[in-house]
N, C-alpha and C positions, 0 to 999 in steps of 0.2 A: 473537511472530510469529503470525499468525492462520493457523489451519489452513483447507484448502480441499478440494473434492472430489477424492478419489483416482480417480474415474472417468476424469478427463481428464489428470491429472498425475502423473508418477512420477519420484522422484529418481534420477539416473544419474551415472555418471562420464564421460560422453561430453563431447566438446569442440566439437562442430560447433554452429553457430549458425544461427538462422532468416535467411534472405535473401529479398530480393524484396518484392513488395507484400503486401497483406493475404491471408492463407490461409484458405480456407473448406473445412470438412469436406465429403466427398461427401454426407453425410446432411443437411448444411445446419444442423446443430445447434450447431456451434462455428464462430466466426470468430476467427482470431488476428490482433490489430493490432500490427505490429511497431514498434519505436522510429521508424524512418524514416517511418512513416505517421502519426506523432503530432506535435504542435507541437514546435518545436526545443527548447524548454525541457525536454521530457521525454526528450531524446535524450542525457543525460549520466548517467554511472554514479552511484549513490547508496548511502547506508548504511541508512537507514530511511524508513519513510513513515507517514502517518496518514490515514485516511478519515474525514472530519468532515462530517456532515449539519448543515446551518444551519436556523435556525427558519423561514426563508422558503421552504423546499422545495428549495433548492439543495443540492448535495453537492460539497465541495472535497476534493482530494487534495493534502496536503502532503508534499513529498519533500525529505528532507535530503540535499543534494549536498555532502558534507563537503569533497571535494577542492576544490570551487569556493567553499567558505565561504559557502553560501547556501541558503535555503529556497524551492523552486519551488512555485507555487500553480497547480493545475489545476482547471478546472471539469469534473467528470465526471458531472453530472446526467444528460445524455443521452450514453449510450455511443457513439451514431453520430456525435456531434459533440462530441468532447473539446476543450476550449478552454484556452488558456494565459492565466492572470490576471495573472501577474507573478512577480517573485522578490524576496526580501529578503536583503540581505547580512548575515551574522553578524559581529559584532564580534570575537569570540574564537572562531573556528571550531575546535570540539573535537566529535569523533564523539559522537553520543548516540543513545539509543533512546527512542521514545515509550513511555510507561509507562501511567499511569492518567488517566482523564478527571476533571477537577475541575469539576463543575458543567457548564453548557452552553457556557462560553466560555473554558475553559482546559484545558490538558493538562499533566500532570507529566512531565518528561523526565529520563532518568538518563544521565550522562556515562559513556562506556565505559572511560575511564581511571580510574574509581573516585573521581573528585573530588567526587562529590556530585550534586545534582539542581538543577533550575531549573524555572520554570513558563513555558509558552508562552501568552501572552495572545492570545486569538482574538476579542476583542470587535470588532476590525476585521479581519474574516476575510481580506480581501485583503492586508493587511499585518501578519501575525503579529509579535509581539514576545516575545524572551526576556527574563525578569526572574528576579532572584534568588529562591530559594525560601525560605520560612520555615524556621527550624531544625527545626521539627516535621515538615517534608516532606523533610528532607535524608535521602535513603534510597537503598539499593543494591538493595532488594527490597521489593515491596509487593503486596497483594491488595486487590481492591475488597470492601466490605461494603455491600451494598445500592447505592443510587444516590449516596451522599454520604460513605460511610465508607471508610477505608483501614486495612488491617492491615499494618503495617510491621515488617519483620524486622531484627534487628540484624546478621545476616550474610547474604550471598546464598545461594540454594539451590545455584548453581553459580558457580564463579569464572570459568568460561570461557563465551564466547559460541560457539554452533554455528558450524561453518565454512560459508562460501558453498558452494552446491551447484548443479549443473546440473539442468535439468528438461526431460523430454520432454513435449510435448503431444500426446495421442493421443486419436483419436476410436475409442471401442470400441463404437459402436452395432452394428457387424457383428462379433461376437466372433471369428468364424472368420478375419477379415481385417481386423484393426484398422488404422487409418490414422495414420501418423506425420505430424503437421501441422508439427513443428518442434521445435527445442531452443533453450533459453534458457540462456546461460552465467552462471555466478557469481552465482546469485540470492542477495541479501542479505536480502530481506524480501518477505513475501507479504500480500495483503490480499484478502478477499472481500466484495463489495457484495451483501448477501443478497437484496435485493429484486429485482435484476436477474440474480443469478447470475454477476456479472462477477468474474473473478479478475485482480488486479494482481500483476505479478512485476517486482521491481526488480533488474535484473542488470547485467553489465559494459557492456552496450550501451545502457543506459537502461531506460525502461519499456516492458514488453510487456503488452498487455491482451488477455485471453481472453474473448470475448463470447459470449452464448447468446441469439440473437435471439428465440427462441420464449418464453423467460422474460421478456425486455424487453417483448415484445408483451403478454404476460399482465399484467405489472405495469401497463402503460399502460392496458389496459382496466379493470383493477380500480380504479385511481386515478381514471379518468374516471367510473366508475360511482358510487364513494363520494362523489365531488365534485359 
């Protein structure tokens, strides 16, 4: 599970959820895009997700929606225009976690029931395919060594997955009067897109996206300048 800025997010036990349309902070530094404001494909609960940059400059978000036995594919290249690419049905739907990157076009996944690992082939990024993993990659715990190595443990560091948590999204630009932008219930996975500062939260109501427009603009300016 990837960490994210504690300036905006704090784990809580609250049960309230975000409602209504997109929510913008008074300072204009944060925009919360709720599930109902995203493509329908993003409005289902999920178990894990992967943010994957493609060689053509696009960035896809893969969401494992285990209860529906499918992988949802979203184009998150432009945070202001998140698009549904499609979905792929899983032949044997078993909850899993995205583990380690294997080169540029594959990802190692680990099944949560302890039954082993598999490889998600991303050579056709719009249609990911799960394939059996080599015996050498059958792992319940691993770490990256550089860009192509893996350090595989014989036993997991922890036998239990962390429980789902609720998160409050807070604008603290005015410390004396912080602004609660909303709460996301039952978060199973988080991911941060570093170049735009975007935080993705996968909760009970689907995907919630926390945008930072100023960082997005700076990234666009820098990208245009270098190109």
